[in-house]
N, C-alpha and C positions, 0 to 999 in steps of 0.2 A: 706732115710738112717738115722738111729738114730745118734744124735750128740755124741761127746765124753763124755759129762756129763751124758747123758742118758745111755750110755753103762757102765760107771763106777757105776752109781746108780743101774743098773740091776745086775751087778756082786756082789755088796754089799748086795743086797736083797737076792741073792741065795747063799751067802757064808756060812751062818750058817746052821748047821745040814745037811751037804751034799747037799745043794741046796734047801732044804725044807723051806717053809715060816716059820718065827718065830711064836711061839705060841701067841695067842691073849693077854694073861696076860703079857708076856714079852714085846710085842709090846706096850701095853697100858702103862706099867711102863716106857719104853724108851721115849715115847711121852710126858709123864707127866714130866719127868726130863728135857727134852728139852724145854718144855713150861715154866717150872719154871725158867730155865736159861735165856730164852728169855725175860721173864717178868722182871727178875732182871736187865737186861741190858736196858730195855725200860723205867723203872720207873724213872731214873734220867732225861731222856729227857722229859718225861711228866711233871715232877716237874719243869723243866726249862721253858717249855711253859706256864704252869699254873701261875708260879711266874711272868713271863713277862707280863701277862694280869691282874694281881691283882692291885687294887688301893693301894697306899702306906699305907693307914690306915688298910688294911686287911693282910698285909704281915706277921705279927707275931700274928695275932688274931686266937687263937686256935678254937674259936667258929665259925669261918668263913667257916669251912669245907674244903673239898678237892677242890671243884670248886668255883671260885670267884662269888660273887653275881652279879657283873657287870664287863664287860670287859673293861679294860683300854688300848685301843690301843695307847694312847698317849705316853706310854713307848717306843714304836718303833720309833715314831717321835722324841722324846727326844734323844734316842740313836743315831739316824742318824745325828741329827743336832749338838749335844754337842760334839760328838767324831770325827767330820769331816769324817764320814764314806765314803763319796764319794771319797775323796782324798786318804784315807788309803786303800779303796777297790781297787782303781786303782793301787796303789803301790803293794798291795798283789797279784793282778791278774798278773801284769807284772813279779813279782818275781816268782810266782808259775809256770806260763806258760813257762818262759824262763828256769827255773831250770828243769822242766819236759822235755822240748824239748832237752836240753843238755844231761840229763841223759839217755834218750831213744836213742838218736843218738850215743853218744860216748860209752854208755854201749853196744849197739848192735855191733858196730864196734870192740870194744875190745873183747867182748865175742866171736865173730866170729874168730878173730885172735887167741885167746887162744884155741879155740876148733878145728880149721881146718888148721891153717897155721903151717907148720913144721919149727919152728924157734929155733935155739940153745938157751938153757936156758929158754924155754917157761914155763915149769912146775915150775922151781924155781921162776921165776918172778910172776907167778900166786899165789904161796904160799906167796910171799911178799905182794901182793895185798890183799890177805885174812888176813894177819897179821895186816894190818892197821885197820881192822874192830874191833880189840881188843883194840885200843887206844880210850879212852873216848874223846868225842868231846870237853869237857871242857879243856882238856890239850892243845888243838890246838887253843884256842881262842886268846891267847896273840901272838903266832907266826903269825897267820893269820892277826890279826889287824896290827902288825908292818909291815908285808909285804905289805899290802894294803895302809898303811899310807905312805910308801916310794915308791909307784908305780911311775916309771919315767914318766914325761911329763903329769901328771894328777893332777888336783886340785891345780895348782900353783907350782908343783914340777919341778925341773930342770931334766936334763937327768940322773943325779945321784940319783934322788929321794929325794932331799932336798928342803926346802923352802916353802912347802905348806902342804896340808892335804891329798894329794893323792886321793884315792878312798873312803876315809872315808865319811860317810853321803851321799852316792850316791847309785843309783840303781845298777850300775855295780859292786860296792863293795859288795852289798848285794847278787848278783847273782853268781859271779865268783866262790866262794868256793863250790857251790852246782851244778856245771855243770857236774861233774863226781863223782861217788861214787863207792866204792868197792862192795857194795851190788848189784848195777845195773850190774856191770861187771860179778859178780858171777852168778846172775840170768840168764843173757843172754847166758853166756858160757854153763851152764848146759842145758838150753833148746836147744841150737844149737847142743849139743852132741846127743840129742835124735832124730835129723833129719837124714835121710839116707844120708850118704856121697856119694853114687853113683850119686846123682843128680849133685853135684859139679864136680865129675870126668867126667861125661858125657858132662858137659858144657865145661870143659877144653879140652876134645877131639875135640869138635866143634870149638875150638879156642877162647873161652871166657876168659877174664882176671879175676883176683880176684875181682876187683872193680865191673865188670859187674855181676859176680856170686853173690856177696854180695847183690847188690841193686836190681837185677832182679829176683833172685831165692831164696836166703836165707832170705832176709828181709821180703818178703810177707809171708813166711811160719812161721815166728816167731811172727805173729800178736798176738796170745794169751799172749805170754810173754811180748811183747811190751806194751799191754794194762795193764797187771798186774804191770809192772814197772812204767808205767805212773800214775796209781792210787796211788801207794805207794809214788812216788816222789811228785805228786801234793798235797797229804795229808800232807806229811812231810813239804813241803815248806809253805803251807797255814797255818798250825798250828805252825810254827816255832816262838819261842819267844826269845830264848837266843841270837842267832846270830843277829837278827835285833836290839835287845836291846844294843848289844855291838857296832855295826857298825853305828847305827843311833844316831845322836846327836841333830837333830832338826826334826820338823814335815815334812821336805822335803822328807825323805825316810822312814818314819815310816809305819808300817803295821797295819792290823786290830787287831792283838793280843796286840800290844802296845796301840792301841786306846782304848781298853777296860779298861785300867788302869785309864782312866779319871774318872770313877765312883767309884774308890777306893782310899782312903788315910788312914792316920794313925788313924783317929778318926771316919770315916763314910764310909759306903758302900751303894750305891744306888742300892739295889737289883733289883728293877723293871727294870730300864734302862739297868743294867748290864746283866740281863737274856735276855732281848730283843735284845741287841747287840750280845750276844752269839748265840742266835737263828738265827740271820741274818748271822753270821759268818759261821755257820756249814751248812747252806742250800746248797751252791755250792758243798760241799763234798758229801752230800747225792745224789744230782743230778748226779755227776760224777760217783759215785759207781753204781747207778741204771742203767746208760747207759752202763757201761762196765762190769757189774757183770758176764755176760755169758763168756766173754773171761777171766775174772779174775779167775773163777773157773777152767777153762780149763788150764790156764797157771800154776796155783798152782799144778794141778793134774799131769802135765807132767814134771815140773821142778824137777830136782834131781833124775830122774829115771835112769840116766846113769852117771857114774863118770869118 
């Protein structure tokens, strides 16, 4: 049986001209435009890799050409040692994995509740959740910092939240604001609406409770949306710079994105180690996307088909 992606692609191929295949000239023009767009996106990554392998003397040498005369793998060793990448990578992995797990779990639970549970004021509450997406994150930085600074019984604080630093400069303080997002709730709610409601009704007739219906029936069916949300959440947390910069005051809770600033100051930028560190940083994102791209396409294709 063809997969969902294959069925969608087949429909798109036969949509033009009443199901007839597009003319060769139109098809060639379309592929040329797509190839040019793809090349435009790939060139910055190629420049990053090439720059990370250049010796320092060839970085701004126009006569050196596109490819370096010799490969300088020492930039990667310098990046790993100078920026304490092992410690920062561990912090970033904990931050990204915990944020992703929280958004997937809580987003799926809230999405199912908004889609299937008949609760008074459900639609109004969902509109309020969507409204929070219009608030820039920069406006929330100060309230979030103050709230975590006065977190009770943490970081030397008393039960009233005074006397210490709370959750500032800690991994829990880094993770907590990212455990639930309105985008995750919206994505899971829209996908859950596309599932047949008869499955839940049949389970209720058999005596299943809402918790059992959610975990045993609905959650496995939402796998494409779960993977899509996980990719978005992991990428956002892994690349996050603003919130770690605000909440981290020492190297204890710094992430990879902050570690890259070691190679930049007001007078000098070490481009070779900086590009090497950047290449190391984006490698997990590429691996995650390659692993989950099948479900990613399917989740995007189905989400939003029902309101």
